[in-house]
C-alpha positions as a printed Julia matrix, in Angstrom:
503×3 Matrix{Float64}:
  0.02   -0.43   -0.06
  1.12    3.02   -0.93
  1.98    5.89    2.08
  1.13    9.34    1.26
  4.42   11.65    0.72
  2.37   13.96    3.69
  2.35   10.99    6.48
  6.53    9.03    5.03
  7.8    12.41    5.13
  5.5    13.99    8.44
  8.45   13.43   10.8
 12.0    14.77   10.75
 13.3    11.29   11.1
 12.98    7.9     9.52
 13.96    3.83   10.01
 13.11    3.69    6.14
 10.87    1.01    6.41
  9.44    2.03    2.83
 10.8     2.37   -0.05
 10.15    5.46   -2.51
  7.53    4.8    -5.54
  7.66    8.49   -7.56
  9.51    7.96  -10.69
 12.41   10.76  -10.98
 15.08   11.87  -13.73
 17.79    9.94  -14.45
 19.47   13.13  -13.03
 17.85   13.54   -9.87
 18.7     9.64   -9.43
 22.49   10.91  -10.08
 22.58   14.22   -8.36
 21.02   12.64   -4.93
 23.16    9.65   -4.92
 26.29   11.42   -4.75
 25.42   14.25   -2.3
 24.36   11.42    0.32
 27.92    9.83   -1.03
 29.02   13.02    0.11
 27.76   13.66    3.72
 28.39    9.51    4.47
 32.22   10.0     3.21
 31.72   13.5     5.74
 31.13   11.69    8.25
 32.77    8.25    7.43
 35.88   11.07    8.32
 35.59   13.33   11.42
 34.73    9.84   13.23
 37.91    9.94   12.72
 39.01   13.07   13.11
 36.86   14.36   16.32
 35.28   12.02   19.08
 31.66   11.54   17.13
 29.18   14.25   18.62
 31.77   16.62   20.3
 31.1    19.53   20.05
 33.79   19.89   16.9
 32.2    17.15   15.45
 28.32   18.3    14.84
 29.34   22.15   13.92
 31.03   20.73   10.73
 28.54   18.37   10.76
 25.82   20.49   10.24
 27.93   23.14    7.48
 27.69   19.8     5.81
 23.84   19.41    5.69
 22.89   22.87    5.08
 25.77   22.51    2.64
 24.93   19.39    0.46
 20.11   19.93    1.26
 19.82   17.36    3.65
 17.07   17.66    6.34
 18.85   18.75    9.93
 17.09   20.7    12.03
 14.42   19.62   14.36
 12.22   22.35   14.9
 12.39   23.02   11.11
  8.63   22.42    9.39
  7.52   23.02    5.99
  7.12   26.18    5.62
  8.89   27.69    2.46
 12.44   29.35    3.89
 13.7    32.37    1.35
 15.78   30.34   -0.57
 16.34   26.79   -1.52
 13.74   23.03   -1.11
 11.39   23.39    1.74
 11.7    20.98    4.74
  9.58   18.15    3.48
 11.94   18.63   -0.33
 14.94   17.64    2.07
 13.08   14.9     3.44
 12.72   13.52   -0.11
 16.27   13.13   -1.31
 17.19   12.26    2.47
 14.54    8.99    1.78
 15.56    8.61   -2.49
 18.99    8.69   -1.73
 19.52    6.15    0.96
 17.74    3.75   -1.36
 19.65    4.45   -4.08
 22.93    3.67   -1.58
 21.26    0.83   -0.23
 21.47   -0.92   -4.13
 25.69    0.02   -4.76
 25.83   -0.7    -1.34
 24.39   -3.52   -0.77
 26.57   -6.31   -3.06
 29.43   -7.25   -1.02
 29.94   -7.62    3.12
 32.49   -5.28    3.14
 30.47   -2.76    1.09
 27.67   -3.42    3.37
 29.95   -3.09    6.92
 30.54    0.54    5.31
 27.09    1.81    4.62
 25.71    0.5     7.9
 28.82    2.23   10.55
 28.24    5.49    8.43
 23.93    5.2     8.3
 24.4     4.5    11.85
 26.36    7.29   13.12
 24.27    9.98   10.83
 21.33    8.64   12.29
 22.43    8.88   15.88
 23.23   12.53   15.14
 19.87   13.64   13.97
 18.59   11.19   16.96
 19.55   12.85   19.71
 19.11   15.84   17.66
 15.65   15.45   18.61
 13.43   18.19   20.75
 12.29   14.89   23.73
  9.02   15.56   22.25
 10.22   14.34   19.24
 11.82   11.36   20.16
  8.8     9.9    21.62
  7.15   10.51   18.57
  9.16    8.78   16.84
  9.52    5.65   19.23
  5.4     5.61   18.62
  5.21    5.85   14.41
  7.76    2.86   14.36
  6.13    0.82   16.86
  8.74    0.78   19.49
  6.54    0.78   22.34
  8.67    0.15   25.46
  6.35    0.03   28.85
  7.75    3.89   31.09
  7.68    1.96   34.77
  5.83    3.75   37.33
  6.71    6.32   40.0
  6.59    4.06   42.41
  8.78    1.37   41.23
 10.8     4.03   40.33
 10.68    5.45   43.81
 11.28    1.68   44.75
 14.29    1.85   42.64
 15.94    5.41   43.22
 18.41    4.26   44.26
 20.02    0.88   42.16
 18.97    3.54   38.9
 20.68    7.14   40.82
 24.51    3.98   41.27
 24.11    2.5    37.6
 23.13    4.84   35.4
 25.52    7.11   33.2
 25.19   10.38   34.55
 21.98    9.73   36.25
 21.07   11.32   40.11
 18.28   11.66   42.34
 17.12   15.09   41.0
 17.16   14.0    37.03
 15.77   10.42   37.86
 12.91   11.96   38.8
 12.08   14.7    36.28
 12.57   11.64   33.44
 10.89    8.43   32.41
 12.72    5.38   32.84
 11.7     2.25   29.94
 12.34   -1.21   31.42
 13.38   -3.28   27.84
 14.44   -6.62   27.69
 18.18   -7.01   27.93
 18.9    -8.39   24.69
 17.93   -4.84   22.92
 20.3    -3.01   25.22
 23.78   -5.48   25.95
 25.7    -2.0    24.89
 25.06   -0.3    27.94
 24.9    -3.64   29.96
 28.06   -4.06   28.64
 29.55   -0.98   29.71
 27.4    -1.2    32.49
 24.9     1.34   31.99
 22.0     0.09   32.97
 19.89   -1.14   36.24
 20.04   -4.91   35.46
 16.9    -6.71   37.1
 15.43  -10.68   36.06
 15.82  -10.35   31.83
 15.35   -6.41   32.06
 17.17   -3.36   31.83
 15.81    0.14   33.09
 17.15    2.49   30.74
 16.76    6.4    31.18
 15.13    8.04   28.3
 18.69   10.27   27.72
 19.49    7.06   26.59
 17.24    5.27   24.44
 19.54    6.14   21.53
 20.53    3.14   22.4
 18.32    0.84   21.96
 16.8     2.88   18.74
 20.57    1.93   16.85
 20.24   -1.47   17.59
 17.41   -1.36   15.69
 18.29    0.9    13.11
 21.07   -1.43   12.5
 19.01   -5.17   11.99
 16.57   -3.62    9.84
 19.59   -2.12    7.63
 20.81   -5.0     7.74
 18.26   -7.39    6.97
 16.87   -4.81    4.49
 20.03   -5.08    1.94
 20.41   -8.7     1.94
 17.23   -8.52    0.6
 18.18   -5.81   -1.48
 20.97   -7.72   -2.69
 18.13  -10.27   -4.25
 16.58   -7.93   -6.78
 20.46   -7.46   -8.42
 20.04   -9.11  -11.45
 16.98   -6.78  -12.0
 18.99   -3.75  -11.38
 22.01   -5.05  -13.25
 19.57   -5.76  -16.43
 19.21   -1.66  -16.79
 22.52   -0.82  -18.61
 21.42    3.48  -17.65
 21.62    1.83  -14.1
 24.69   -0.08  -13.76
 27.25    2.11  -14.95
 26.61    4.68  -11.87
 25.52    1.79   -8.67
 28.97    0.5    -9.22
 31.15    3.88   -9.73
 29.46    5.07   -6.67
 30.24    1.7    -4.56
 34.33    1.87   -4.97
 34.44    5.78   -4.21
 33.77    4.95    0.13
 37.36    3.98    0.13
 38.92    6.38   -1.68
 42.33    5.79   -3.66
 42.09    2.64   -5.23
 45.99    2.07   -4.35
 45.64   -0.89   -6.52
 46.91    0.8    -9.05
 50.99    0.84   -8.88
 51.79    4.92   -9.16
 55.5     4.07   -7.67
 56.16    0.72   -9.91
 59.84    0.17   -9.38
 60.74    3.39   -7.63
 61.62    1.45   -4.32
 64.35   -0.98   -3.77
 64.16   -4.24   -1.71
 67.05   -2.43    0.02
 64.61    1.23    1.31
 62.51   -1.87    2.97
 64.1    -1.95    6.66
 65.0     1.78    6.43
 60.63    2.85    5.14
 59.68    0.45    7.43
 60.62    2.64   10.39
 60.11    5.72    8.44
 56.88    5.76    6.57
 54.8     2.0     7.83
 52.41    2.85    9.76
 52.14    0.91   13.04
 50.37   -2.63   11.65
 52.83   -3.26    8.45
 56.28   -1.29   10.95
 55.04   -4.44   12.89
 54.36   -7.24   10.62
 57.83   -5.87    8.89
 59.76   -6.29   12.8
 58.01   -9.76   12.96
 59.6   -11.03    9.06
 62.78   -9.91    9.54
 62.67  -12.23   13.12
 61.14  -14.62   12.18
 61.38  -15.36    8.54
 58.49  -16.33    8.74
 54.29  -15.03    8.37
 51.61  -16.55    8.57
 48.59  -16.41    6.23
 46.74  -13.0     7.96
 50.16  -11.61    8.01
 51.01  -12.42    4.78
 48.3   -10.8     2.66
 47.81   -7.69    4.65
 51.98   -6.72    4.11
 51.67   -8.23    1.08
 49.33   -6.39   -0.49
 50.46   -3.24    1.8
 54.14   -3.85   -0.08
 52.95   -3.97   -3.95
 51.01   -0.98   -2.67
 53.67    1.08   -2.25
 55.5     0.1    -5.51
 56.71   -3.32   -5.36
 57.03   -4.75   -8.63
 55.59   -9.54   -8.74
 59.42  -10.01   -9.23
 60.56   -7.63   -5.95
 57.18   -9.36   -3.52
 59.24  -13.05   -5.05
 62.45  -11.76   -3.84
 61.66   -9.88   -1.61
 59.55  -13.14    0.33
 62.33  -15.85   -0.53
 65.17  -14.49    0.17
 63.24  -13.72    3.92
 61.47  -17.01    4.16
 64.94  -19.49    3.1
 66.44  -17.63    5.97
 63.88  -19.93    9.04
 62.77  -22.68    7.77
 61.92  -23.29    4.52
 64.39  -23.75    1.5
 63.61  -22.3    -2.14
 62.2   -25.88   -3.49
 59.48  -25.68   -0.87
 59.16  -21.62   -1.53
 59.01  -22.27   -4.94
 56.07  -24.89   -4.03
 54.06  -23.76   -1.18
 54.49  -19.65   -1.35
 54.82  -18.16   -4.72
 51.87  -19.51   -6.11
 49.68  -17.07   -3.54
 52.36  -13.98   -4.45
 51.2   -14.33   -7.97
 48.05  -14.81   -6.73
 48.13  -11.83   -4.79
 49.07   -9.34   -7.7
 46.64  -11.25   -9.88
 48.59  -13.97  -11.88
 47.59  -16.99  -10.73
 43.27  -18.68   -9.96
 41.07  -16.2   -11.02
 43.49  -13.3   -11.67
 41.86  -10.61   -9.35
 44.45   -7.97   -8.88
 44.13   -7.67   -4.86
 43.47   -4.56   -3.31
 45.65   -3.13   -0.11
 43.57   -3.17    2.58
 42.12   -0.86    3.95
 41.64    0.55    8.16
 38.18   -0.4     8.62
 38.76   -4.01    6.8
 42.37   -4.0     8.57
 40.01   -3.51   11.94
 37.2    -5.02   11.52
 37.24   -8.77    9.57
 39.69  -11.57   10.25
 40.6   -10.77   13.87
 44.35  -12.48   14.48
 45.31  -15.44   16.61
 47.91  -16.67   19.1
 50.89  -16.28   17.04
 49.6   -14.19   14.44
 50.74  -11.36   13.72
 48.01   -8.81   11.69
 45.24   -7.31   12.23
 45.34   -3.31   14.23
 47.65   -2.95   16.79
 46.33   -0.63   18.42
 42.13   -2.18   18.05
 43.7    -6.23   18.37
 46.74   -5.42   20.65
 46.11   -5.31   24.72
 47.2    -1.94   25.71
 49.44   -3.2    28.29
 51.43   -4.35   24.97
 50.54   -1.78   22.13
 52.5     0.91   25.57
 55.31   -1.15   25.32
 55.36   -1.65   21.89
 54.91    2.79   20.65
 57.78    2.96   24.15
 59.78    0.59   22.02
 59.5     3.48   19.26
 60.76    6.26   21.31
 56.79    8.42   20.89
 57.4    10.22   24.52
 54.77    8.95   27.78
 52.64   11.99   26.46
 51.8    10.43   23.61
 51.68    7.31   24.27
 49.0     8.09   27.51
 46.72   10.32   24.42
 46.24    7.35   22.01
 45.82    4.78   24.84
 42.97    7.51   25.55
 42.0     6.86   22.18
 42.17    3.27   22.01
 40.51    3.07   25.64
 37.34    5.44   23.97
 37.23    2.99   20.43
 38.28    5.17   18.1
 41.2     3.5    16.14
 42.33    5.38   13.26
 42.69    8.21   15.56
 44.99    7.07   17.72
 47.35    6.16   14.36
 46.54    9.11   13.19
 48.06   10.15   16.05
 50.84    7.84   15.69
 51.56    9.44   12.78
 51.83   13.04   14.07
 54.34   11.79   17.21
 56.21   10.89   14.64
 55.99   13.21   12.06
 56.6    15.62   14.81
 53.88   17.68   13.35
 51.23   19.88   15.55
 47.36   18.03   13.7
 47.7    15.53   10.32
 46.0    17.77    7.34
 44.57   14.54    5.9
 41.99   11.58    8.03
 43.47    8.27    7.77
 42.01    5.22    6.58
 44.3     3.98    4.83
 47.2     1.94    5.87
 48.88    2.87    1.96
 47.77    6.48    2.63
 49.67    6.44    6.21
 52.99    5.64    3.72
 52.28    8.39    1.12
 51.48   11.78    3.41
 54.73   10.33    5.69
 56.8    10.53    2.3
 55.06   13.64    1.7
 56.08   15.22    4.58
 59.61   13.96    5.09
 59.98   14.89    1.67
 59.0    18.56    2.14
 55.86   17.75   -0.09
 57.24   16.05   -3.2
 56.64   11.63   -3.33
 59.12    9.34   -2.69
 62.21    9.42   -6.18
 64.08    7.14   -7.33
 66.06    7.37  -10.71
 64.48    4.27  -13.03
 66.63    3.55  -16.49
 65.46    4.41  -19.09
 63.83    0.37  -20.15
 61.33    0.61  -17.19
 60.56    4.68  -18.23
 59.9     3.0   -21.3
 57.8     0.23  -20.65
 56.22    2.24  -17.88
 54.5     4.87  -20.85
 53.74    2.62  -23.37
 52.02    1.05  -19.96
 50.12    4.05  -19.73
 49.29    5.37  -23.41
 47.74    1.54  -23.25
 45.84    2.15  -20.12
 44.56    5.6   -21.42
 43.74    4.29  -24.53
 41.65    1.74  -23.23
 39.99    3.92  -21.17
 39.11    5.92  -23.8
 37.22    3.96  -25.91
 34.41    3.16  -23.65
 34.5     6.69  -22.91
 33.54    7.61  -26.2
 30.88    5.01  -26.46
 29.41    5.87  -23.22
 29.46    9.88  -23.2
 26.1    10.09  -20.39
 28.13    8.57  -18.28
 31.06    9.94  -18.73
 29.66   13.06  -17.78
 27.12   10.94  -15.05
 29.85   10.52  -12.61
 33.2    13.2   -13.3
 30.52   15.14  -10.2
 31.58   11.65   -7.91
 35.21   11.83   -9.83
 36.15   15.23   -9.04
 35.08   14.55   -5.63
 37.04   10.9    -4.38
 39.47   11.33   -6.26
 42.02   13.14   -3.52
 40.09   10.99   -1.23
């Protein structure tokens, strides 16, 4: 049944349960999608650079809402403003653009994970900006009928509610509602011991109900993306939409580090020196472990091998690098060629499905394939014991005050921000001019700082230059052919390219 627009956009916020059923132009489709992706990209970058919901975070995000014409003022009504779209038009854009990006980001687990995280952060910001009355109205509109406890029960539990609820005093207990919710719906609050738990129920102050709503939103969105993925064959059959959706879905990681711009510019002799100056901590510890033990397990080889590929190691160099190190341990040259060389060629897209694997982003390192006993991969800020991390940072000559700052960020689960702080401390700069989201980005930014703004340089011989020029010309020719055949698509994705080319 089709819901009237007045009812669908009657509230500043929604769970996106009802898909849009109207017809829109391809131009509007593109504009809405690109604008929402810009908004989600801003949320990702701010989440790395600032503590979420802090004053600086909120101010910068509000500017982006205004710029991109998304609804951001809870007190706004439907009256036409002096300039720009009215509130209903903004809510319509919010609604449609969300569903467009669902199509683009339902395709793989990594894409779904990224999309859910940014949408949840966006939802959290907007829900927290609602007035208490609007929050209650939102709960009722979405059938989240959590029971408030009676005044008598509140009085009988007063001491327990004060002692177990964060930032709640006897006075605030009297002034606000408490919700009685099954504990499995509030596991985050139970885990952090922020609520009173009794007989399978938690008692949540109104100010913390956002945690329950976010869990509900995350669950609904996760299920919706799985359902959307089933409809992809029909969507992909539309030649107008498929190229744009694919383009959108690959934009979140910023630069594609699988495209080797620096092939041959790094020699194997430089790696030891570079690991101490320009490698992020995750890669530095992998390199150190490889040098000490002459071996890395599969997870470490993939994470470190793809990183080295991204900074410029050719396939021939990679084979030489791994062979020379492994044969210093318990692996002879014959065993290396039989057991390990294939996986390195596979990594470069020369074996198997011939997939050209992309170096891991920070989100992939943090969220997937957690290290177990004996492993060295993963993110040290996420996966290391705090005491072990402290020792590591001391060994690498990070100052005591710097270590305290990093550990505080780790404690708050701001792992990428902790890595960025490590970058600032080890490069002697006050504040990094970028938002860190990729180990290879760390390396490139480090080389810029150390080289006075210039990328690393190593003279290549004439044959290398002519070979690279030939490859470059071939790539340009390959790009130009489809571009001429589909001029409309080129124009359609131009805005997106310009926005993400420096990401």
